[in-house]
N, C-alpha and C positions, 0 to 999 in steps of 0.2 A: 644176882642183884648187881646193879651198877648205879653209880652216882649220876644223876641227871643234871644237877645244877648246884652251885654253891653261891650263896648270896652274902655279901658283906653288909652287916647292919651297923650303921654309924649313929650314935646317939647325938641328937641336936635339939636344943630348945626351940629352934625355929627351922623346921625342915624345908620350908619354902625358900628362905634366904640361903641356907647352906646348899640346897639343891641348885640354886642359880650358879654357884661356883662351879659345880660339876658340868653344868650346861655350857656356861660361858668359856671356861678354861679348857675343858676336855671335849666339848661338843657332844655330850651325851644327850639322848632324847628322854623326855619324861614318859615313862611307860605305864606308871600307875600312880594315882593320887587319891589317898583316903584322908588327907588333911594331916593326920598324925604320923603318917608314913608316906613318903614320896620315893618312888623307885625310878632311878635313871639308868639307862643302859643303851645297848646297841643291838640291832638284829644280826650283827655279824657273829658267826659261830666262833666260839672261843674255847680254848682248852681249860680243863679243870685242874687247878693246882692249889696246894696248901703248903706254904713254906714255914719252917720252924727254925728260928735263928737266935744266936747268942749276941749278935750285933748286926748292924745294917751294912757292913762291908766298909773298908777303908776307915774303920774306927768310928763310924756314924751310929746313931741310935737306930734301933729296929723300927722301920716304918709300919704303920697299921695296914697300909695297902701299897702294893706295887702295881703300877698301871703302865703297860707297854703301849706306846703309840708309834705311828709310822712317820711322824714328823715332830721331833722334839723342838726344833726351831720355831715352829708355829705355836706350840704350847708356851714356849718361853716368851714369844711376842705377846701372847694373850695375858700371861702373868704380869709382864712389865706394863702392859696397857692398863691393867687393873691396879697397879701399884702394890702388888702382893710381894712381901719379902721372901727371898729365896734363902733357905737355911743351909744348903749345900749345893755346890755345882753352879752351872753345868760343868761336868767333867767326864772325860773318857776314862773308863775304868779298865784295868788290865784283863778283866774277864770278858771283855768284848761288848760292853754297853756304854752308851753315853746317857747320863742321867742327872737329875737334880732332885732335891728334897724341898718341899713346900708344905705349908699347913693350910687346911681348909678353914672356913670361918669358925668352926668349933674347936680348932686346935689339933685336929687329927693330922698326924705326920704322913705325907704321901711321898713315895718314891716314884717319880715319873721317868720312864726310860724308853730308849729305842736301841735296838741291836745295831752295832756298827757293821 
């Protein structure tokens, strides 16, 4: 037996509005829409990981999702363009990532990072 996919399910009163955040800020594509659930993603092959943490690193709160990107500067530009408050960072961490924390429209804490 092998795990084929792990899907993060985020509760939202307005999936359409929340989904636009993931589309505009992270450039994810709408893959499925049943109205009550909208799935955004990428066709790029990604590794499967589940992290279990007592903190988010550097004394931060544990984020619900960590999203690795190839251009954190572009994500930062999009966040600023939408006037979304940044809760932490951007900062280069001693473990080799540059990252920031931001909340989606439903208040879900995201750790957006790129490896240095």
